[in-house]
Phi, psi and omega in degrees: 000130184283159178296135179290142178091350180278121182233158179257124180287138179250144180264137175283155179290140182267125170220206182295338177253033186301319183294325179293316181294324178297318179297319179296317180297319180296318179295320179295320179297317181295320179295320180295320180297319180295324180290324184267350185281126175285317185292338174295325179296323183261013189302322184276357184266139180287136174268115183292149175296165190299328180292327179283344177283333179267076184270160178297318182295325179296319181288325177295312179298320178299319181296315180297313181292328179297318177297313182301310184285333176294321177297315181297311181296322180296319178298316179297320178302317188270356177258296181237338184088359177272118182236109179284169176290126180252017182298320180297315180298315181297315180296317182294314181290324175299316177298315183296312184296313182288324178298319178294318179302310183293327178295318179296315180294324180295319180293328180273356179078018183254004184290120181268316183228136176290160180279121184248165178292334177293319177293322176300320179294321177299315178299312181303312181298314183296316183293314181296321177297321183290310182283346173296329178294330178297334176269303185291343177291348173078022183293337175252006183225255191293324184288314178289338177296339179284344190285160178292332178299317179285321181297328180296336181280354179236142180273357181254154173051054181255010179285163185297331182287348178251015182228136172215108182285147182298136171221140187301319184297305184289332178294314179296315180299315180299316181294322177296327181287325189252349188272344185264338187293329177295330180292322182280338189293328186244003180305317180296343184261009186297320180294318181297315185289318188270315187263309183289309182281337182054043177294140189281326185042073189306319180293317178296322179293315180298320178296319179296316178298322178298311181294317177302320180295322180300327189263008167269156181304316180292319181296323179295321178295315179296319180299322178298317179292321179295318179296321178298317179294317178301318181298319179300312183285333174298310181296315180299317180293319179297313180294326177294319176297319178296317179298317181297327183303325183298341186252018186242047186285343181219185179293141177059033179253157171099178182295334181293348178243027180286118181281070187298333181253012181107158184290326179292318176294324180298322179300329178261019173066029172260100177195158176266121188259015174059034180273113177296328180301309186279341167294317177295318177300320179296329179286334180272316182292147177300154180305320184298321179298313182296317179293322179298318179297317180295319178298319177299320178294319179294315180299318185276296186281339180270333185237300191293308186295320174299322179292316179292325177299329177290345179269009179303133183096339177252305180277330178208163186297135180289342182276349182284139174290159183296341181275355182280135183290345175272358178247217184299326180298328179299318178296317181300312186287310189284328175291322175299316178299318180300317179293318179297316180292320178298314179294317180296318180297317180299312182291329176298311179294320181297313180294318178297323180294336175270324185290309186296311177299325180294319179294317179296317180298321180288323179296326180280341183287135179280332181268100184290347181275349181289152181281155176279162186294102172255006180272164184295327185276358174085006179262152182300137176261121184247151178211116184287341184279127174248114185284168176299317180303313183294319178299314182296315183293317180296318180302313182282330179293327181271355185290307183263088181286143170262114185305135179298331179300321179299317181294312183295313181294318179300314180298316183295316181295313181296321180296316180297315179299318181293316181300323181281322192267319185305318177299339176285331177282317179236092182299339181292334180256129187266168183299325183287337173295316180293321179300313179299319179301315184284341174288317182272346186303314181300323179294313180293322178296319178296315180299317181292316180294322179291314179297323178294324177294327179279317191243350186065024183243108177273130181256030183303314181292330178292316176299322178297319179294322177299320179296324178303310183290317184294307185282330176297315179292324180296314182288319178093153184297323185285348182244023178082039183297330180296310180292322179298318178297319179293320178295318178296324175302316179298317179298309184294316184297319179293320181297306186288330180290311181293328179295314180290325177297320180298317180293323174301318181291323176299322178296316177299315179296321178301319184277347178247006181065024174283142182293135175302329180293316178292326179294316181295315181295318180294326176294318178296315179297315179298320178296318178297319177300313182298324180294339177259314185295311185300312177298324180294319178295316178298319180299324177297313176299315186297321181276329185281326186244104185294334181264020178301128178090359180268127181303140178088357179264183182296325181233081185281347183045062190299325184286343177297312179293324178299312181293321180296318180289333170297317179296321178295318177299323181296328183257332184254347184078207188259014185293336185273358184281144175290172186301135177066000181293320181296319178299315178295323177297317177301317182297314183284330173298311178294323179298320179298318179293316181296320178297318177296319176299318179296320179298317180289325180287330185286338183086167186298325184298315184264341181297333181291351178255001181254127187294161180265121182302319181299317179292323179294329185288333187300311181285351179305325183264312189265348179103165187265009185300319180289335178294325177293320175300313182296319178292330174296319175299318177298319180296317177300314180295319181299312180295318179300316179296326179288326181279319184204081186299315180302319180290322178297316179299323184282325191242354183300316180296323179293318178297312180300317180296321178298317179298315182292313185292317181298312180293324179293317181290332176301333179301328181295304176295330177297318178294319180296319177297320179294319179294327179277004179062029175271118185254149177298152185276343189231143171244116178256112182239159181238123184238156173288164182300318181296314179296321180296320178298319178296318179296317179298318179297318179296318181293327178294326179291336180277336184278000000 
């Protein structure tokens, strides 16, 4: 995405009146720049110093929103693992809460400082950093994969040295040890990444445009309407979740088990489960993602698993339950892993193939102000014109320097503490394993942050998976290699994830004139909040729902089993796979790479019709029921766009956010009711006619 306000000057044709036409062209260019310039709109407004951007009210609002979004992300983590971007919701609610706060103070005459876009950016940064820990903390993946609940689902690596059950103390301590080092690793490179390289960071840029829009007169009016719409759907979604709760008194009860497509389809997990969350997710995610997920569900649960199930007794023992990894469940899990690894490997190589030549090209360039290749052909894109916006933003971005000494000393101190302390939390991983990780971490963090700036694609989970295999094999099966691999995954994933998030935030701050110093501090505060809030939220789920992590339940935590089995593969090889599973894994691994190659070769026009392998892989294990919810969201959005596109563009994100937030926040009182042993009064179940007749006959014998 190009920098806003950057325009290309056009020359008028020269004839006998050339000077007049040149003057006209110059005037037209100046008028166009004023029309397209964001900073011209804010020209008369004072930019507060960095200390005034970090206000008490901003931190209070950030804390409240961090709790809210951590609950939502945790629910998504523990159900399907699909987490859409919630930046719009965070930005909108941050604007609404502080705007309401300042209005009350203004009426009472106590308002000290007006609400600025820089303060809005600080809130956004803090909230995103906090709820980001709910994802990178691994509560639905590597961290929960260490637990005995997940280990019971696998017949391999079930000894005590490969199991560590969640405890609030060590989870908070571990996250504090590994979540900050990524912040210090790339701080010295912020000018190079944002100004010299001019990396676009599409998500950070989009967030900045959103915040800038809120603080214009027209944008404030629209934001007020959007918040009103979000509030309506928030309340509706919350009440719908509350209503559904009354009918869930037993196993497989309630609307979430409604066989909307018939009982036979329900057995293969094809049904609409009335989840407001995933209808909202479907409205946010692109159509291609939703269709890809549905196609993956049809391919796996509609075709493959029934066919493999017919091979029971030949390919695997007929006496094994479907949940056993040596039976049908093994095909579901390992083929899903093969597709995820194939897709991850392809994108890893693809991003590196863009990153390394771009770095080399810039190093060879004599003009350090030239942009790095953001063009399709890989050559530097240059523009001699420096707009007013760019001048203004660069001036303020370079004003509040973060001393390099702070970054180096901070990295060194955190690294030393981690090297000494992490082995006490996980005795299976030694100090020299952590040392090696921290030696290579800045390079990997730079690659991820640079690739994210070019493509908006963070490969944090891919780096984490690589760490699983490398460190698991290094430690070995006999010394707790499974747990060591999962712990190393956590270290690596947190480093590269927080580093790319920080650069996204610097880009947002650059475009909203927020001080890099206030951005860095708010990121640190948000990360600290997340290190406490996320484990507490997970602990609430863990204690409230006894069947957490069990396949087929409300919170199956599907990626926990996937990550654990990756760790087992890393130390044991392929000996644990059922018959022909390895062959199928090779086929789907290669298929994921070929589909990606086809997407890139087809070009943008046709790539939108070719499914995404990563999205297709998700329902292979957990089933396609949530894909139907997401496609329902897509259908609602599609019809809305056809009927009234401007209104859909303006309010679709607000409606989706309301659905997600309302249903997500209902989880909090639901968890409290479960902890208090308050059970729903009704069980609503759906039976076939034959089964119902048997139940009626049985009840008659009792009367």
